[in-house]
C-alpha positions, 0 to 999 in steps of 0.5 A: 415813582422813586426810581423815576425821581432818582433818574430825574435827579441824575439827569437821565430824563429818558429813563425817568419818563419810562418809570413815570409811564409805568406809574401812570399805567398802574395808577392813572388817577395820580397827579404827581407822575404827570408832573414829573414826566412833564418836568423830564420832557421840559428838560428834553425841550419837549415843551408841548409834551410837558405842557400837556402833562402839566394839564393832566396833572392839574386836572387831577390836582389843581392845588399844586402851585409848582405845576402851574409854574412849570406849565408857565415856563413851557408856555413861555418857551412856546411864546404863549405869553397870555397862557403863561401869565394866567398860570403865574396868576394862579401861582400868585393866588396860592402863594402871593409872595412867590417872587419867581412867578411875579418876575416871570409874569412881568417878563411876559408883559414885556414880551406882549408890550403891555407896559402898564400891566408890567408897571402895576405888577412891579409896584406890588413887587416893590411893596413886597421886596423893597430892597431888591434892586432888580425890581427897581431896574425893571421898573426903570426899563418900563419907564424907558420903554414908554419913552420916559428917560427921566423917570427911568433914571430915577429908578436906576439911581434908586436901584444903585442906592439899594445895591451899589454893585448892581451890574444891570443898573450900571448898564442901564445908566450907561445906556442913558448916558450914551443916548445923551451923548455923555460918552466919558460918563457912559464909559465910566458906568460901563466899567463898573458894570464890567467889574461885576459881570466881566463875561457879558459881551453887550457891555464891551460893545457898549463901551466900544461905542463910548470909546469910538465917540471919544476917538479912542479907536484902539480901545474900541477895537479891543472891546469888539474883539473881547466881546466876540471872544465871549460871544463869537456869533454876536451879530452887532459885534461883527457889524460894528467891528466891520465898520471900524475895521473899514474906517481904519483901513483893515479891509480884508478883516472888515470883509470877514466881519461883513461876510458873517453879518450877511451869512445871518442876514443876507438882505442887510443892504448896509452891510452889502454896500460896505462889503462892495466898497471893501471888495472894490478897494481890495481888487476883487471887482467881480465880487464888488460888482455882484454886491453893488448890483444886488443893492441897486436891484433893491434900491433903484434910485440910489444914485451913489450906488450907480456912481460906485458901480460905474467906477467898479466896471471901469 
């Protein structure tokens, strides 16, 4: 057991599994080796195997909260959110103030779109931890998902009273401002989020949108470039930058962005139509004809598409 746990500590998961196998063969009635073997399998992303080991451990000793927590994480990765919620409820029954389990359970409710249950759980979390800004921002997210932006803004502002430097709260506030068309205010709020979390690509994409609507195209382009330096495979960043490059006449590089988008989502007709227009402008008529024909095959009543194809064929 000690050798297996040492191997686990040094991230030699295969060796640790071998050691725990030896313990299980010698004393199959112990719960601990199943738990630790499950933990090693979890780190190796064998979530099915880890879940089975947790079940074996629980069968031998159903009073260890960490085993339910681990199985909950396995089930989240397997998208078995109902099962994960059941495990987190077992943890909370044993440890009512286990904040990680409360938090993960709320995230599971989000995935299941059970916002009323998430809201109820967050009320209890706020009672336990009234000075945790994250609980208030999650509460705001529930309200926004339910279409109540006014209530959501109240909770965002409450989070900022608790912690004026909470990046998530500033990001959420900026999203509300963007939706209201308050672009200058949104940019100022995103700046505060970026100050706390400078390596979040989504913040730069949102600021680019705010700058675009203020006709600051150069600033928007810089933000898209920065977002894609942080997260080179960001789909939305490439799509939006492609549209902006097309607008400013940077056709060849706009085509590169739409190539990326279509590599991920080949059926994206908006990207395909835009690429057809750009290929036409750059003189690659055969490729433009291919793209526009694909669009018309999917949308045979698209009149502008026929006009564009006629121009390309001419």
